[in-house]
ZADO-1210 file (C-alpha; in nm, 4 decimals, padded with zeros to 6 digits):
<atoms>
<atom x="00.0000" y="00.0000" z="00.0000" code="MET" pos="1"/>
<atom x="00.2859" y="00.2321" z="00.0922" code="GLY" pos="2"/>
<atom x="00.4610" y="00.1599" z="-00.2374" code="GLU" pos="3"/>
<atom x="00.1423" y="00.2373" z="-00.4292" code="THR" pos="4"/>
<atom x="00.1035" y="00.5756" z="-00.2557" code="ASN" pos="5"/>
<atom x="00.4695" y="00.6562" z="-00.3179" code="THR" pos="6"/>
<atom x="00.4307" y="00.5668" z="-00.6833" code="GLN" pos="7"/>
<atom x="00.1220" y="00.7873" z="-00.7100" code="LYS" pos="8"/>
<atom x="00.3080" y="01.0751" z="-00.5485" code="GLN" pos="9"/>
<atom x="00.5962" y="01.0354" z="-00.7921" code="ARG" pos="10"/>
<atom x="00.3559" y="01.0233" z="-01.0861" code="THR" pos="11"/>
<atom x="00.1770" y="01.3343" z="-00.9573" code="SER" pos="12"/>
<atom x="00.5078" y="01.5176" z="-00.9069" code="LEU" pos="13"/>
<atom x="00.6230" y="01.4273" z="-01.2584" code="ALA" pos="14"/>
<atom x="00.2913" y="01.5492" z="-01.3989" code="ALA" pos="15"/>
<atom x="00.3245" y="01.8810" z="-01.2125" code="HIS" pos="16"/>
<atom x="00.6826" y="01.9266" z="-01.3321" code="ILE" pos="17"/>
<atom x="00.5812" y="01.8518" z="-01.6905" code="LEU" pos="18"/>
<atom x="00.2855" y="02.0888" z="-01.6641" code="SER" pos="19"/>
<atom x="00.5048" y="02.3635" z="-01.5170" code="GLY" pos="20"/>
<atom x="00.7628" y="02.3186" z="-01.7937" code="ALA" pos="21"/>
<atom x="00.4844" y="02.3462" z="-02.0504" code="GLY" pos="22"/>
<atom x="00.3558" y="02.6697" z="-01.8953" code="HIS" pos="23"/>
<atom x="00.7068" y="02.8181" z="-01.8893" code="ILE" pos="24"/>
<atom x="00.7648" y="02.7182" z="-02.2523" code="ALA" pos="25"/>
<atom x="00.4358" y="02.8749" z="-02.3654" code="MET" pos="26"/>
<atom x="00.5179" y="03.1934" z="-02.1715" code="THR" pos="27"/>
<atom x="00.8456" y="03.2257" z="-02.3619" code="PHE" pos="28"/>
<atom x="00.6635" y="03.1555" z="-02.6899" code="VAL" pos="29"/>
<atom x="00.4167" y="03.4377" z="-02.6215" code="ILE" pos="30"/>
<atom x="00.7036" y="03.6665" z="-02.5136" code="PHE" pos="31"/>
<atom x="00.8701" y="03.5915" z="-02.8475" code="GLY" pos="32"/>
<atom x="00.5456" y="03.6686" z="-03.0310" code="LEU" pos="33"/>
<atom x="00.5245" y="04.0013" z="-02.8468" code="PHE" pos="34"/>
<atom x="00.8813" y="04.0968" z="-02.9367" code="ALA" pos="35"/>
<atom x="00.9200" y="03.9499" z="-03.2871" code="SER" pos="36"/>
<atom x="00.7325" y="04.2261" z="-03.4793" code="PRO" pos="37"/>
<atom x="00.9635" y="04.4913" z="-03.3316" code="PHE" pos="38"/>
<atom x="01.3022" y="04.3343" z="-03.2570" code="LEU" pos="39"/>
<atom x="01.5341" y="04.2784" z="-03.5511" code="SER" pos="40"/>
<atom x="01.8758" y="04.1202" z="-03.5069" code="SER" pos="41"/>
<atom x="02.0394" y="04.4657" z="-03.4973" code="SER" pos="42"/>
<atom x="01.7967" y="04.5920" z="-03.2315" code="VAL" pos="43"/>
<atom x="01.8495" y="04.2731" z="-03.0288" code="ALA" pos="44"/>
<atom x="02.2246" y="04.3416" z="-03.0452" code="THR" pos="45"/>
<atom x="02.1614" y="04.6955" z="-02.9233" code="MET" pos="46"/>
<atom x="01.9574" y="04.5585" z="-02.6328" code="VAL" pos="47"/>
<atom x="02.2468" y="04.3309" z="-02.5380" code="GLY" pos="48"/>
<atom x="02.4884" y="04.6252" z="-02.5521" code="THR" pos="49"/>
<atom x="02.2509" y="04.8503" z="-02.3603" code="GLY" pos="50"/>
<atom x="02.2164" y="04.6010" z="-02.0756" code="LEU" pos="51"/>
<atom x="02.5849" y="04.6611" z="-01.9951" code="SER" pos="52"/>
<atom x="02.5375" y="05.0413" z="-01.9864" code="ASP" pos="53"/>
<atom x="02.4506" y="05.1647" z="-01.6332" code="PRO" pos="54"/>
<atom x="02.2469" y="05.4601" z="-01.7660" code="GLN" pos="55"/>
<atom x="01.9981" y="05.2587" z="-01.9685" code="ILE" pos="56"/>
<atom x="02.0279" y="04.9200" z="-01.7990" code="GLN" pos="57"/>
<atom x="01.7471" y="04.9881" z="-01.5483" code="ALA" pos="58"/>
<atom x="01.4834" y="05.1121" z="-01.7981" code="PRO" pos="59"/>
<atom x="01.5666" y="04.8293" z="-02.0397" code="LEU" pos="60"/>
<atom x="01.5308" y="04.5668" z="-01.7678" code="LEU" pos="61"/>
<atom x="01.2061" y="04.7297" z="-01.6525" code="LYS" pos="62"/>
<atom x="01.0520" y="04.7184" z="-02.0020" code="ASP" pos="63"/>
<atom x="01.1694" y="04.3601" z="-02.0583" code="LEU" pos="64"/>
<atom x="01.0282" y="04.2563" z="-01.7196" code="ALA" pos="65"/>
<atom x="00.6938" y="04.4191" z="-01.8012" code="ILE" pos="66"/>
<atom x="00.6806" y="04.2412" z="-02.1363" code="MET" pos="67"/>
<atom x="00.7599" y="03.9061" z="-01.9740" code="PHE" pos="68"/>
<atom x="00.4944" y="03.9701" z="-01.7095" code="GLY" pos="69"/>
<atom x="00.2451" y="04.0482" z="-01.9848" code="LEU" pos="70"/>
<atom x="00.3374" y="03.7209" z="-02.1544" code="ALA" pos="71"/>
<atom x="00.2641" y="03.5405" z="-01.8272" code="VAL" pos="72"/>
<atom x="-00.0724" y="03.7189" z="-01.7931" code="CYS" pos="73"/>
<atom x="-00.1637" y="03.6503" z="-02.1560" code="THR" pos="74"/>
<atom x="-00.0884" y="03.2786" z="-02.1271" code="TRP" pos="75"/>
<atom x="-00.2793" y="03.2640" z="-01.7978" code="ALA" pos="76"/>
<atom x="-00.5781" y="03.4325" z="-01.9619" code="LEU" pos="77"/>
<atom x="-00.5716" y="03.1918" z="-02.2556" code="LEU" pos="78"/>
<atom x="-00.5260" y="02.8879" z="-02.0308" code="PHE" pos="79"/>
<atom x="-00.8110" y="02.9898" z="-01.7997" code="VAL" pos="80"/>
<atom x="-01.0376" y="03.0544" z="-02.0987" code="ALA" pos="81"/>
<atom x="-00.9473" y="02.7149" z="-02.2479" code="TYR" pos="82"/>
<atom x="-00.9992" y="02.5348" z="-01.9154" code="THR" pos="83"/>
<atom x="-01.3344" y="02.7040" z="-01.8604" code="HIS" pos="84"/>
<atom x="-01.4514" y="02.6194" z="-02.2112" code="LEU" pos="85"/>
<atom x="-01.3356" y="02.2572" z="-02.1785" code="ARG" pos="86"/>
<atom x="-01.5086" y="02.2089" z="-01.8420" code="ASP" pos="87"/>
<atom x="-01.8248" y="02.3749" z="-01.9712" code="ARG" pos="88"/>
<atom x="-01.8417" y="02.1386" z="-02.2694" code="ILE" pos="89"/>
<atom x="-01.7925" y="01.8392" z="-02.0399" code="ARG" pos="90"/>
<atom x="-02.0661" y="01.9589" z="-01.8056" code="ARG" pos="91"/>
<atom x="-02.3069" y="02.0183" z="-02.0922" code="GLN" pos="92"/>
<atom x="-02.2509" y="01.6641" z="-02.2204" code="LYS" pos="93"/>
<atom x="-02.3267" y="01.5277" z="-01.8747" code="ALA" pos="94"/>
<atom x="-02.6377" y="01.7390" z="-01.8217" code="MET" pos="95"/>
<atom x="-02.9791" y="01.5958" z="-01.8945" code="VAL" pos="96"/>
<atom x="-03.1385" y="01.9399" z="-01.9287" code="VAL" pos="97"/>
<atom x="-02.9596" y="02.1581" z="-02.1813" code="VAL" pos="98"/>
<atom x="-02.9503" y="02.5319" z="-02.1221" code="LYS" pos="99"/>
<atom x="-03.1497" y="02.7459" z="-02.3561" code="THR" pos="100"/>
<atom x="-02.9823" y="02.9513" z="-02.6262" code="ARG" pos="101"/>
<atom x="-03.0940" y="03.2706" z="-02.4552" code="GLY" pos="102"/>
<atom x="-02.8956" y="03.1996" z="-02.1378" code="SER" pos="103"/>
<atom x="-02.5856" y="03.1123" z="-02.3389" code="ILE" pos="104"/>
<atom x="-02.6154" y="03.4371" z="-02.5345" code="MET" pos="105"/>
<atom x="-02.6548" y="03.6341" z="-02.2109" code="THR" pos="106"/>
<atom x="-02.3406" y="03.4785" z="-02.0669" code="GLU" pos="107"/>
<atom x="-02.1556" y="03.5519" z="-02.3908" code="PHE" pos="108"/>
<atom x="-02.2599" y="03.9204" z="-02.3872" code="LEU" pos="109"/>
<atom x="-02.1435" y="03.9547" z="-02.0275" code="ILE" pos="110"/>
<atom x="-01.8093" y="03.7802" z="-02.0670" code="VAL" pos="111"/>
<atom x="-01.7015" y="03.8941" z="-02.4155" code="MET" pos="112"/>
<atom x="-01.6580" y="04.2718" z="-02.3428" code="PRO" pos="113"/>
<atom x="-01.4473" y="04.1918" z="-02.0374" code="VAL" pos="114"/>
<atom x="-01.2400" y="03.9387" z="-02.2341" code="PHE" pos="115"/>
<atom x="-01.1840" y="04.1875" z="-02.5198" code="LEU" pos="116"/>
<atom x="-01.0899" y="04.4676" z="-02.2801" code="LEU" pos="117"/>
<atom x="-00.8360" y="04.2452" z="-02.1063" code="MET" pos="118"/>
<atom x="-00.6976" y="04.1171" z="-02.4382" code="THR" pos="119"/>
<atom x="-00.6662" y="04.4648" z="-02.5921" code="PHE" pos="120"/>
<atom x="-00.5234" y="04.5999" z="-02.2674" code="GLY" pos="121"/>
<atom x="-00.2521" y="04.3355" z="-02.2488" code="LEU" pos="122"/>
<atom x="-00.1647" y="04.3817" z="-02.6162" code="ALA" pos="123"/>
<atom x="-00.1511" y="04.7624" z="-02.5886" code="GLN" pos="124"/>
<atom x="00.0567" y="04.7448" z="-02.2711" code="MET" pos="125"/>
<atom x="00.2998" y="04.5174" z="-02.4525" code="GLY" pos="126"/>
<atom x="00.3302" y="04.7640" z="-02.7412" code="VAL" pos="127"/>
<atom x="00.3717" y="05.0551" z="-02.4963" code="ASN" pos="128"/>
<atom x="00.6492" y="04.8670" z="-02.3170" code="SER" pos="129"/>
<atom x="00.8216" y="04.8022" z="-02.6484" code="MET" pos="130"/>
<atom x="00.7847" y="05.1730" z="-02.7329" code="ALA" pos="131"/>
<atom x="00.9621" y="05.2527" z="-02.4056" code="GLY" pos="132"/>
<atom x="01.2386" y="05.0025" z="-02.4771" code="LEU" pos="133"/>
<atom x="01.2989" y="05.1311" z="-02.8308" code="LEU" pos="134"/>
<atom x="01.2887" y="05.4943" z="-02.7117" code="THR" pos="135"/>
<atom x="01.5582" y="05.4097" z="-02.4566" code="THR" pos="136"/>
<atom x="01.7760" y="05.2626" z="-02.7314" code="LEU" pos="137"/>
<atom x="01.6886" y="05.5541" z="-02.9616" code="GLY" pos="138"/>
<atom x="01.8053" y="05.8012" z="-02.6964" code="THR" pos="139"/>
<atom x="02.1374" y="05.6185" z="-02.6760" code="PHE" pos="140"/>
<atom x="02.1766" y="05.6457" z="-03.0548" code="GLU" pos="141"/>
<atom x="02.0700" y="06.0129" z="-03.0517" code="ALA" pos="142"/>
<atom x="02.3325" y="06.0930" z="-02.7864" code="ALA" pos="143"/>
<atom x="02.6057" y="05.9201" z="-02.9878" code="ARG" pos="144"/>
<atom x="02.4978" y="06.1153" z="-03.2953" code="THR" pos="145"/>
<atom x="02.5128" y="06.4447" z="-03.1052" code="LEU" pos="146"/>
<atom x="02.8570" y="06.3512" z="-02.9764" code="ALA" pos="147"/>
<atom x="02.9670" y="06.3534" z="-03.3418" code="VAL" pos="148"/>
<atom x="02.7625" y="06.6451" z="-03.4778" code="TRP" pos="149"/>
<atom x="02.7427" y="06.8693" z="-03.1702" code="GLY" pos="150"/>
<atom x="03.1061" y="06.9825" z="-03.1904" code="PRO" pos="151"/>
<atom x="03.0498" y="07.0709" z="-03.5585" code="GLU" pos="152"/>
<atom x="02.7989" y="07.3440" z="-03.4671" code="VAL" pos="153"/>
<atom x="02.9349" y="07.6804" z="-03.5762" code="GLY" pos="154"/>
<atom x="03.2330" y="07.5334" z="-03.7640" code="THR" pos="155"/>
<atom x="03.3020" y="07.4753" z="-04.1335" code="ASN" pos="156"/>
<atom x="03.4551" y="07.1322" z="-04.0839" code="ARG" pos="157"/>
<atom x="03.1591" y="06.9530" z="-04.2492" code="ALA" pos="158"/>
<atom x="03.1750" y="07.1621" z="-04.5667" code="GLY" pos="159"/>
<atom x="02.9131" y="07.4147" z="-04.4556" code="SER" pos="160"/>
<atom x="02.8134" y="07.5770" z="-04.1294" code="SER" pos="161"/>
<atom x="02.6286" y="07.3313" z="-03.9039" code="VAL" pos="162"/>
<atom x="02.3618" y="07.4788" z="-03.6784" code="THR" pos="163"/>
<atom x="02.2205" y="07.3475" z="-03.3527" code="ARG" pos="164"/>
<atom x="01.8996" y="07.2599" z="-03.5395" code="ALA" pos="165"/>
<atom x="02.1021" y="07.0531" z="-03.7901" code="ASN" pos="166"/>
<atom x="02.2710" y="06.8570" z="-03.5125" code="ALA" pos="167"/>
<atom x="01.9415" y="06.7931" z="-03.3298" code="GLU" pos="168"/>
<atom x="01.7739" y="06.6874" z="-03.6547" code="ASP" pos="169"/>
<atom x="02.0419" y="06.4280" z="-03.7260" code="ARG" pos="170"/>
<atom x="02.0001" y="06.2959" z="-03.3720" code="ALA" pos="171"/>
<atom x="01.6229" y="06.2900" z="-03.4289" code="ARG" pos="172"/>
<atom x="01.6743" y="06.0819" z="-03.7426" code="ILE" pos="173"/>
<atom x="01.9023" y="05.8389" z="-03.5545" code="ALA" pos="174"/>
<atom x="01.6407" y="05.7966" z="-03.2802" code="ALA" pos="175"/>
<atom x="01.3585" y="05.7577" z="-03.5348" code="SER" pos="176"/>
<atom x="01.5369" y="05.4730" z="-03.7131" code="VAL" pos="177"/>
<atom x="01.5322" y="05.2743" z="-03.3879" code="VAL" pos="178"/>
<atom x="01.1757" y="05.3735" z="-03.2875" code="ILE" pos="179"/>
<atom x="01.0259" y="05.3150" z="-03.6353" code="ALA" pos="180"/>
<atom x="00.9194" y="04.9488" z="-03.5836" code="PRO" pos="181"/>
<atom x="00.6728" y="05.0475" z="-03.3093" code="VAL" pos="182"/>
<atom x="00.5434" y="05.3684" z="-03.4716" code="ALA" pos="183"/>
<atom x="00.1872" y="05.3243" z="-03.6081" code="PRO" pos="184"/>
<atom x="00.1539" y="05.3818" z="-03.9816" code="MET" pos="185"/>
<atom x="-00.1285" y="05.6387" z="-03.9833" code="SER" pos="186"/>
<atom x="-00.1930" y="05.9603" z="-04.1745" code="ALA" pos="187"/>
<atom x="-00.1782" y="06.1841" z="-03.8684" code="GLY" pos="188"/>
<atom x="00.1570" y="06.0373" z="-03.7708" code="ASN" pos="189"/>
<atom x="00.3466" y="06.1117" z="-04.0904" code="ILE" pos="190"/>
<atom x="00.2323" y="06.4680" z="-04.1580" code="LEU" pos="191"/>
<atom x="00.4981" y="06.7098" z="-04.0368" code="CYS" pos="192"/>
<atom x="00.7703" y="06.9363" z="-04.1729" code="THR" pos="193"/>
<atom x="01.0602" y="06.7150" z="-04.2752" code="LYS" pos="194"/>
<atom x="01.4231" y="06.8210" z="-04.3060" code="SER" pos="195"/>
<atom x="01.6332" y="06.7841" z="-04.6165" code="SER" pos="196"/>
<atom x="01.8466" y="06.5211" z="-04.4414" code="ALA" pos="197"/>
<atom x="01.5339" y="06.3125" z="-04.3720" code="PHE" pos="198"/>
<atom x="01.4050" y="06.3501" z="-04.7284" code="ARG" pos="199"/>
<atom x="01.7429" y="06.2410" z="-04.8629" code="SER" pos="200"/>
<atom x="01.7275" y="05.9232" z="-04.6545" code="LEU" pos="201"/>
<atom x="01.3750" y="05.8412" z="-04.7723" code="VAL" pos="202"/>
<atom x="01.4816" y="05.9038" z="-05.1328" code="THR" pos="203"/>
<atom x="01.7618" y="05.6535" z="-05.0794" code="GLY" pos="204"/>
<atom x="01.5157" y="05.4026" z="-04.9308" code="MET" pos="205"/>
<atom x="01.2892" y="05.4345" z="-05.2350" code="VAL" pos="206"/>
<atom x="01.5815" y="05.3937" z="-05.4746" code="LYS" pos="207"/>
<atom x="01.6850" y="05.0846" z="-05.2802" code="ALA" pos="208"/>
<atom x="01.3477" y="04.9262" z="-05.3604" code="GLY" pos="209"/>
<atom x="01.1131" y="05.0416" z="-05.0837" code="LEU" pos="210"/>
<atom x="00.7854" y="05.1816" z="-05.2111" code="SER" pos="211"/>
<atom x="00.5928" y="05.4218" z="-04.9849" code="PRO" pos="212"/>
<atom x="00.2295" y="05.3179" z="-04.9526" code="VAL" pos="213"/>
<atom x="-00.0543" y="05.5685" z="-04.9620" code="GLU" pos="214"/>
<atom x="-00.1766" y="05.5953" z="-04.6036" code="ILE" pos="215"/>
<atom x="-00.5555" y="05.6173" z="-04.5585" code="PRO" pos="216"/>
<atom x="-00.6954" y="05.9042" z="-04.3516" code="GLN" pos="217"/>
<atom x="-00.9108" y="05.6537" z="-04.1622" code="ARG" pos="218"/>
<atom x="-00.8773" y="05.2769" z="-04.1333" code="TYR" pos="219"/>
<atom x="-01.1709" y="05.0873" z="-04.2811" code="THR" pos="220"/>
<atom x="-01.1219" y="04.7610" z="-04.0898" code="ASN" pos="221"/>
<atom x="-00.9599" y="04.6251" z="-03.7756" code="PHE" pos="222"/>
<atom x="-00.6770" y="04.4389" z="-03.9510" code="ALA" pos="223"/>
<atom x="-00.5561" y="04.7442" z="-04.1442" code="SER" pos="224"/>
<atom x="-00.4749" y="04.9256" z="-03.8186" code="SER" pos="225"/>
<atom x="-00.1931" y="04.6756" z="-03.7568" code="PHE" pos="226"/>
<atom x="00.0192" y="04.7729" z="-04.0562" code="ASP" pos="227"/>
<atom x="-00.0801" y="04.4872" z="-04.2864" code="ASN" pos="228"/>
<atom x="00.1088" y="04.6442" z="-04.5789" code="ALA" pos="229"/>
<atom x="00.4267" y="04.4756" z="-04.7019" code="THR" pos="230"/>
<atom x="00.7622" y="04.5649" z="-04.5453" code="PHE" pos="231"/>
<atom x="00.8665" y="04.7485" z="-04.8627" code="ALA" pos="232"/>
<atom x="00.5531" y="04.9634" z="-04.8376" code="GLN" pos="233"/>
<atom x="00.5443" y="05.0328" z="-04.4675" code="ARG" pos="234"/>
<atom x="00.9179" y="05.0998" z="-04.4133" code="GLY" pos="235"/>
<atom x="00.9281" y="05.4664" z="-04.5254" code="PRO" pos="236"/>
<atom x="00.5848" y="05.5361" z="-04.3726" code="ALA" pos="237"/>
<atom x="00.6803" y="05.3990" z="-04.0293" code="LYS" pos="238"/>
<atom x="01.0113" y="05.5858" z="-04.0446" code="PHE" pos="239"/>
<atom x="00.8163" y="05.9048" z="-04.1187" code="ALA" pos="240"/>
<atom x="00.5726" y="05.8235" z="-03.8380" code="GLY" pos="241"/>
<atom x="00.8578" y="05.7872" z="-03.5882" code="ALA" pos="242"/>
<atom x="01.0265" y="06.1050" z="-03.7147" code="TYR" pos="243"/>
<atom x="00.7105" y="06.3159" z="-03.6896" code="CYS" pos="244"/>
<atom x="00.6331" y="06.1800" z="-03.3422" code="SER" pos="245"/>
<atom x="00.9824" y="06.2315" z="-03.1980" code="THR" pos="246"/>
<atom x="01.1658" y="06.5378" z="-03.0686" code="THR" pos="247"/>
<atom x="01.5306" y="06.5528" z="-02.9633" code="VAL" pos="248"/>
<atom x="01.6983" y="06.8272" z="-02.7602" code="THR" pos="249"/>
<atom x="02.0303" y="06.8523" z="-02.5852" code="TYR" pos="250"/>
<atom x="02.1588" y="07.0704" z="-02.3041" code="SER" pos="251"/>
<atom x="02.5070" y="07.1406" z="-02.1810" code="GLY" pos="252"/>
<atom x="02.8333" y="07.2511" z="-02.3405" code="ASP" pos="253"/>
<atom x="02.9116" y="07.0499" z="-02.6533" code="MET" pos="254"/>
<atom x="03.2479" y="07.2139" z="-02.7167" code="PHE" pos="255"/>
<atom x="03.4544" y="07.2117" z="-02.3967" code="SER" pos="256"/>
<atom x="03.6694" y="06.9079" z="-02.3402" code="GLU" pos="257"/>
<atom x="03.5651" y="06.6960" z="-02.0415" code="GLY" pos="258"/>
<atom x="03.2211" y="06.8520" z="-01.9993" code="THR" pos="259"/>
<atom x="02.8921" y="06.6621" z="-02.0044" code="GLU" pos="260"/>
<atom x="02.5858" y="06.7129" z="-02.2217" code="PHE" pos="261"/>
<atom x="02.2415" y="06.5626" z="-02.1792" code="ASN" pos="262"/>
<atom x="02.0257" y="06.4303" z="-02.4631" code="THR" pos="263"/>
<atom x="01.6480" y="06.4163" z="-02.4201" code="LYS" pos="264"/>
<atom x="01.4173" y="06.2222" z="-02.6542" code="VAL" pos="265"/>
<atom x="01.0378" y="06.2491" z="-02.6335" code="ALA" pos="266"/>
<atom x="00.8320" y="06.0080" z="-02.8429" code="TYR" pos="267"/>
<atom x="00.4532" y="06.0483" z="-02.8704" code="LYS" pos="268"/>
<atom x="00.3110" y="05.7028" z="-02.9290" code="HIS" pos="269"/>
<atom x="-00.0345" y="05.6642" z="-03.0806" code="LYS" pos="270"/>
<atom x="-00.2303" y="05.3794" z="-02.9204" code="MET" pos="271"/>
<atom x="-00.4247" y="05.1917" z="-03.1890" code="VAL" pos="272"/>
<atom x="-00.6093" y="04.9349" z="-02.9768" code="PHE" pos="273"/>
<atom x="-00.9696" y="05.0348" z="-02.9076" code="PRO" pos="274"/>
<atom x="-01.1221" y="05.0888" z="-02.5617" code="LEU" pos="275"/>
<atom x="-00.7934" y="05.1105" z="-02.3707" code="VAL" pos="276"/>
<atom x="-00.6578" y="05.4603" z="-02.4415" code="GLY" pos="277"/>
<atom x="-00.8235" y="05.6146" z="-02.1362" code="LEU" pos="278"/>
<atom x="-00.7116" y="05.3258" z="-01.9150" code="ALA" pos="279"/>
<atom x="-00.3456" y="05.4015" z="-01.9932" code="PHE" pos="280"/>
<atom x="-00.3782" y="05.7717" z="-01.9194" code="GLY" pos="281"/>
<atom x="-00.3361" y="05.8750" z="-02.2807" code="GLY" pos="282"/>
<atom x="-00.4102" y="06.2172" z="-02.4236" code="THR" pos="283"/>
<atom x="-00.7132" y="06.2200" z="-02.6568" code="PRO" pos="284"/>
<atom x="-00.6540" y="06.3709" z="-03.0015" code="THR" pos="285"/>
<atom x="-00.8463" y="06.3759" z="-03.3283" code="ALA" pos="286"/>
<atom x="-00.6366" y="06.0842" z="-03.4540" code="GLY" pos="287"/>
<atom x="-00.6479" y="05.8712" z="-03.1398" code="GLY" pos="288"/>
<atom x="-00.4984" y="05.8461" z="-02.7927" code="TRP" pos="289"/>
<atom x="-00.1368" y="05.9505" z="-02.7395" code="LEU" pos="290"/>
<atom x="00.1060" y="05.8539" z="-02.4644" code="THR" pos="291"/>
<atom x="00.4446" y="06.0258" z="-02.4345" code="THR" pos="292"/>
<atom x="00.7655" y="05.8351" z="-02.3621" code="VAL" pos="293"/>
<atom x="01.0651" y="06.0435" z="-02.2477" code="GLU" pos="294"/>
<atom x="01.4221" y="05.9287" z="-02.1965" code="ARG" pos="295"/>
<atom x="01.7549" y="06.1001" z="-02.1152" code="ASN" pos="296"/>
<atom x="02.1155" y="06.0041" z="-02.1749" code="TYR" pos="297"/>
<atom x="02.4323" y="06.1834" z="-02.0600" code="THR" pos="298"/>
<atom x="02.7658" y="06.1712" z="-02.2425" code="LEU" pos="299"/>
<atom x="03.1022" y="06.3335" z="-02.1783" code="THR" pos="300"/>
<atom x="03.2655" y="06.5331" z="-02.4566" code="HIS" pos="301"/>
<atom x="03.6171" y="06.4040" z="-02.5137" code="HIS" pos="302"/>
<atom x="03.8308" y="06.6085" z="-02.7536" code="LEU" pos="303"/>
<atom x="03.7803" y="06.9665" z="-02.8662" code="THR" pos="304"/>
<atom x="03.7844" y="06.9572" z="-03.2502" code="PRO" pos="305"/>
<atom x="03.9750" y="07.1941" z="-03.4710" code="ASN" pos="306"/>
<atom x="03.7666" y="07.4850" z="-03.5941" code="LYS" pos="307"/>
<atom x="03.8778" y="07.4140" z="-03.9513" code="GLU" pos="308"/>
<atom x="03.9790" y="07.0938" z="-04.1250" code="LEU" pos="309"/>
<atom x="04.3609" y="07.0678" z="-04.1597" code="PRO" pos="310"/>
</atoms>
């Protein structure tokens, strides 16, 4: 009898371990599904580099932890829904009296709005976390760009006089390249005054084979709001969306050796999922709900450049 109980306990323990391993595996699968639309190999490399940088390590870990937590919540929601549906079907098969269609419809109308709100909320929170992660990396790239172009302000070393606005615009472009994967491709997002440096880059993208798609003023169906255009079509539009939604400023002395300067990036992210904009404290606009992500990065200026090229 004792051996039988021990064997049952071992079987139960093995089943729990197997079940736990399955839950962990599915959590990582969902985490990968969350990240895959936004993380290319180059961005993943940047994340690995950023995790060793004390200034951006904490926000990167925070965003990654939030995304993993959302993956856990999403899998839990799906598993609970599956378990409930499975048990309900089993109970209905065992019941002699079948519930009427009206009661089933009532239950559906009660549960479905809550299920949709939770699903949209988890998805939007995942996208918002990715927007924060990419803005952190974009700020790092903007600071590195300013470290190169900031000292050129007021000199003729680059062939013509570089202004502060020129330097900030190049940093804005560098940040936008990183943020672009998460920027929604909507008409309101891509309408802004664009610099000549930005237009030159887009011209190069088009010549390289990318074809800008005509963005509708209003989406006609749910699927179209998730950028269902091809990569070649949506690349320039998402780049423009990130550029028009991003501002870059720097403060501090960019010219004195050994001094520090601070780079600030503010990205206004448009939330495309319905019903959840107010829940995330977004700002209502004519084109949708906006949430602002701000990041800072401080660098030390190393060498004072020559005023003129040798």
